[in-house]
C-alpha positions as semicolon CSV with decimal commas, in nm:
position;residue;x (nm);y (nm);z (nm)
1;X;0,010;0,010;-0,001
2;X;0,268;0,252;0,078
3;X;0,416;0,170;-0,232
4;X;0,161;0,281;-0,421
5;X;0,167;0,554;-0,257
6;X;0,481;0,652;-0,343
7;X;0,474;0,619;-0,719
8;X;0,139;0,744;-0,694
9;X;0,320;1,091;-0,579
10;X;0,609;1,028;-0,773
11;X;0,445;1,007;-1,107
12;X;0,184;1,307;-1,036
13;X;0,473;1,536;-0,970
14;X;0,655;1,367;-1,255
15;X;0,413;1,292;-1,569
16;X;0,634;1,493;-1,818
17;X;0,827;1,133;-1,818
18;X;0,592;0,891;-1,914
19;X;0,485;1,156;-2,136
20;X;0,779;1,186;-2,323
21;X;0,759;0,835;-2,337
22;X;0,461;0,796;-2,537
23;X;0,479;1,071;-2,753
24;X;0,845;0,882;-2,904
25;X;0,665;0,549;-2,930
26;X;0,431;0,729;-3,133
27;X;0,641;0,981;-3,303
28;X;0,879;0,653;-3,372
29;X;0,546;0,487;-3,523
30;X;0,392;0,787;-3,709
31;X;0,810;0,815;-3,849
32;X;0,734;0,479;-4,014
33;X;0,415;0,571;-4,198
34;X;0,496;0,623;-4,582
35;X;0,128;0,817;-4,574
36;X;0,220;1,024;-4,302
37;X;0,533;1,113;-4,384
38;X;0,465;1,183;-4,674
39;X;0,204;1,487;-4,583
40;X;0,453;1,666;-4,394
41;X;0,560;1,401;-4,139
42;X;0,874;1,557;-4,083
43;X;0,743;1,875;-3,961
44;X;0,496;1,799;-3,740
45;X;0,779;1,536;-3,541
46;X;1,011;1,788;-3,516
47;X;0,715;2,037;-3,417
48;X;0,640;1,728;-3,110
49;X;1,022;1,688;-3,002
50;X;1,118;2,116;-3,011
51;X;0,767;2,263;-2,955
52;X;0,523;2,013;-2,759
53;X;0,801;1,846;-2,525
54;X;0,937;2,119;-2,417
55;X;0,616;2,317;-2,326
56;X;0,461;2,011;-2,159
57;X;0,860;2,000;-1,962
58;X;0,771;2,358;-1,903
59;X;0,423;2,296;-1,767
60;X;0,544;2,000;-1,535
61;X;0,763;2,146;-1,367
62;X;0,676;2,532;-1,327
63;X;0,610;2,474;-0,938
64;X;1,006;2,348;-0,832
65;X;1,226;2,516;-1,088
66;X;1,268;2,890;-1,101
67;X;1,249;3,044;-1,530
68;X;1,634;3,075;-1,556
69;X;1,663;2,657;-1,490
70;X;1,321;2,645;-1,687
71;X;1,399;2,829;-2,026
72;X;1,748;2,609;-2,039
73;X;1,630;2,276;-2,004
74;X;1,301;2,396;-2,228
75;X;1,607;2,463;-2,475
76;X;1,812;2,161;-2,422
77;X;1,504;1,952;-2,422
78;X;1,443;2,171;-2,789
79;X;1,792;2,074;-2,941
80;X;1,738;1,672;-2,774
81;X;1,488;1,710;-3,011
82;X;1,656;1,785;-3,246
83;X;1,840;1,499;-3,253
84;X;1,563;1,241;-3,143
85;X;1,421;1,330;-3,449
86;X;1,741;1,209;-3,692
87;X;1,725;0,826;-3,522
88;X;1,327;0,860;-3,557
89;X;1,276;1,013;-3,930
90;X;1,398;0,738;-4,209
91;X;1,738;0,879;-4,343
92;X;1,512;0,883;-4,707
93;X;1,225;1,144;-4,536
94;X;1,515;1,393;-4,361
95;X;1,507;1,772;-4,566
96;X;1,425;1,994;-4,267
97;X;1,680;1,819;-4,039
98;X;1,987;1,840;-4,310
99;X;1,881;2,219;-4,309
100;X;1,878;2,223;-3,915
101;X;2,172;2,130;-3,890
102;X;2,423;2,440;-3,867
103;X;2,110;2,532;-3,601
104;X;2,157;2,223;-3,373
105;X;2,586;2,285;-3,374
106;X;2,530;2,656;-3,292
107;X;2,255;2,573;-3,011
108;X;2,462;2,272;-2,883
109;X;2,752;2,567;-2,887
110;X;2,509;2,819;-2,640
111;X;2,431;2,537;-2,418
112;X;2,744;2,422;-2,355
113;X;2,907;2,704;-2,285
114;X;2,593;2,810;-2,007
115;X;2,688;2,462;-1,919
116;X;2,995;2,563;-1,847
117;X;2,900;2,926;-1,659
118;X;2,705;2,714;-1,411
119;X;3,036;2,428;-1,393
120;X;3,250;2,714;-1,290
121;X;2,959;2,911;-1,063
122;X;2,948;2,599;-0,865
123;X;3,270;2,527;-0,833
124;X;3,342;2,799;-0,703
125;X;3,064;2,846;-0,458
126;X;3,134;2,462;-0,357
127;X;3,592;2,511;-0,345
128;X;3,604;2,887;-0,281
129;X;3,468;2,861;0,064
130;X;3,271;2,748;0,331
131;X;2,897;2,691;0,171
132;X;2,635;2,466;0,303
133;X;2,469;2,253;0,153
134;X;2,123;2,434;0,162
135;X;2,326;2,700;-0,025
136;X;2,470;2,559;-0,286
137;X;2,103;2,358;-0,308
138;X;1,992;2,576;-0,323
139;X;2,242;2,835;-0,622
140;X;2,257;2,526;-0,829
141;X;1,970;2,377;-0,813
142;X;2,083;2,012;-0,710
143;X;1,913;1,781;-0,410
144;X;2,006;1,875;-0,107
145;X;2,262;1,458;-0,087
146;X;2,377;1,613;-0,391
147;X;2,532;1,893;-0,282
148;X;2,654;1,713;0,009
149;X;2,846;1,519;-0,179
150;X;2,967;1,754;-0,427
151;X;3,075;1,968;-0,019
152;X;3,208;1,609;0,094
153;X;3,433;1,619;-0,196
154;X;3,536;1,940;-0,203
155;X;3,686;1,885;0,153
156;X;3,884;1,592;-0,006
157;X;4,050;1,790;-0,303
158;X;4,134;2,057;-0,075
159;X;4,263;1,843;0,190
160;X;4,478;1,647;-0,161
161;X;4,594;2,029;-0,241
162;X;4,748;2,099;0,091
163;X;4,881;1,772;0,150
164;X;5,084;1,823;-0,220
165;X;5,130;2,138;-0,158
166;X;5,310;2,080;0,178
167;X;5,570;1,819;0,016
């Protein structure tokens, strides 16, 4: 009984995951239908992957994450949608995807730059001064147990650095 409630609560809080899995399955099946692909199926699949999925993600997690985190993750999900589209849409039917190649690379470059910036900010917070797990969790959006592990690892590397400098 308790396990059922836990699963129900988790599905209620993270309903995007099973919905996205169903969407991917339906799109994969649609990509195999020649009539669907002949009548603009590629555009429909890309719209679902690059627009519908990020919008559903934002709707699901709008109360859990800050607008910046939501926007960044929705952008990453849209880039993932382009990549998934290259796997879902059969190669002979890919006309829009071939034109979107440079856009995908540019989007991934921007996301990588943002992620590196966030990583540097997080490392400064963790290594720069004595921060609490709550501060790290709030600043990075990481779960509290991950924040504690990050602080533990930072203490370890600080101790290693002190040991190296003494020799």
